[in-house]
Every structure is written in structure tokens, then in C-alpha cells.
C-alpha positions, 0 to 999 in steps of 0.5 A, spaced: 126 718 708 125 716 715 133 716 716 133 723 714 127 725 718 130 722 724 137 725 723 134 732 722 130 731 729 137 729 732 140 735 730 134 740 732 135 736 739 142 736 740 141 744 739 136 745 743 139 741 749 146 745 747 142 752 748 138 749 754 145 747 757 148 754 756 142 758 759 143 753 765 151 755 766 149 762 765 143 762 770 148 758 775 153 763 774 149 769 776 146 766 782 153 765 784 155 772 782 148 775 786 151 770 792 158 773 793 155 780 792 150 779 797 155 775 802 161 781 801 156 786 803 154 783 809 161 782 812 
């Protein structure tokens, strides 16, 4: 029983980490896009 609980917790943690990673990557891409736009506007 404990093995199954640990396995389930690991799967949930992996899923959550993947979602956080995707969110983080999207945030950085948005920031870069915004920065590029601001830089081009200044030129």
C-alpha cells in the first residue's frame, strides 16, 4: 500500500513540476517578447 501511495505522490509531483516548468518558460518568453518590442520601439 505504501509503495502505491509513494508512486502516486511522485507522479503528482512530476506533473506539477512539468506544469510549473511550462509556466516558467512561457513567462520568460513573454518577458523576452515584451523586451524586444520595447527595444524596437525605442530605436
